[in-house]
N, C-alpha and C positions, 0 to 999 in steps of 0.2 A: 459501303466499304469497297475500296478498289484495291485489287491485288495485281502486281505486275507478273510477267511471265516466269519470274524466279520464285514466286510465292511470297514476295515481300509486301507488307501493308504499305500502300501508297497514300491514300486519302480516306477520309471518313465523312460521311454525310449523316444527318440526323435520321436514325432508323429505329423503328419499333419492331422488335422480334417477339415471336411467341413460340415457346417450346411446348410441344404437345406430347402428352403421355397418356395413352388410352383415352379416357373421356375427360381428363383434366387438362386445363390450360394453365400455363405459368407465364404471365406477361413479363417480358424483359424489355426495359426501355433505357435509353441513355440518360433520360431525365425523369425525375419523379420517383414514385414508390415502386417497390416490388411486392406483389401480392402472392403469397405462397398458398393461398386458398386453404388456410388452416392445416396445412401439411408441414411436416418437418423438413428442414434443410439438413442433409446429413453429409458426413465425410468432408468436413471443412478443416482447414489448417488453423493453427493457433495464430492469434493476431501478432503482427510485427510493427504496424504503424498506429499512430494515435487514433485514427478514425476507423480502424478495422473492427469488425464484429468479433465477439469472443464466444467461444463454445462453453457449454455448461461445465464440461470437465476442466477446462482452463480456469474458469472462475472458481469452481470448487477447490481445485488444487491451490490456487493463490490464496483463497480465504483460509484454508486449513493451515497453510504456511504462515499467514499473517497471525492467526490465532495462536499457533505454537510459539512463534517469535515473541508475540506480545506477552504471553504467559511467562516465557523465560525472562523477559526484561522486567516484568513485575516481580518475579521471584528474586532476581538479582538486586533490584532496588530495595526490596524488603530486607534482604541480607545486609546490604550496605547500611540501611537505617538502623537495624538491630546492632550492628557493629558501632555505629556512631553513638547510639544510646548507651551501650556498654562503656565506650570510651569516656563519654561525658559523666556518667555515673562514677567511674573511677577517679576522674579528675576532680569532681565535686568532693569526694571523700578525702582527697589529698589537699584540698584547697586551704590555703592560709592567706590571711589578709594582713598587709602591713599598712598601718595608719600613721600618717605623718602630720604633725601639728606644726603649722607654719609659724605661729607666734612663739612657741617654746623651742622649736627646732628639735623636738623629741619624737622618736618613733617607737612604736611598740607593736608586738605581734598579737593578733587576735586569731585564735584557732576557730575554724568553722565547726559548727555542730553537725 
């Protein structure tokens, strides 16, 4: 990495960096995998781009929100279905059928049972 006299990034060449903390090493490369050596990566931000990693808290919050919203949607749908059922039951009780005979041109009313 090249920096000019004003501290601005000028160019980048392929570099392998290793961060050392006491006896543990944490390899950082521009290409390839990052090996955390079975250690946690802490104090990271919530994802903003499609390919960002997500924290446990972010996922837990989204999952809880999804479950709550899904439950509310199911309850609302259940209420609508009950309303439709009641509506059609009422309509069936009021249903009357008119039969028209084409040959005699007579019509008569048949009440539903």
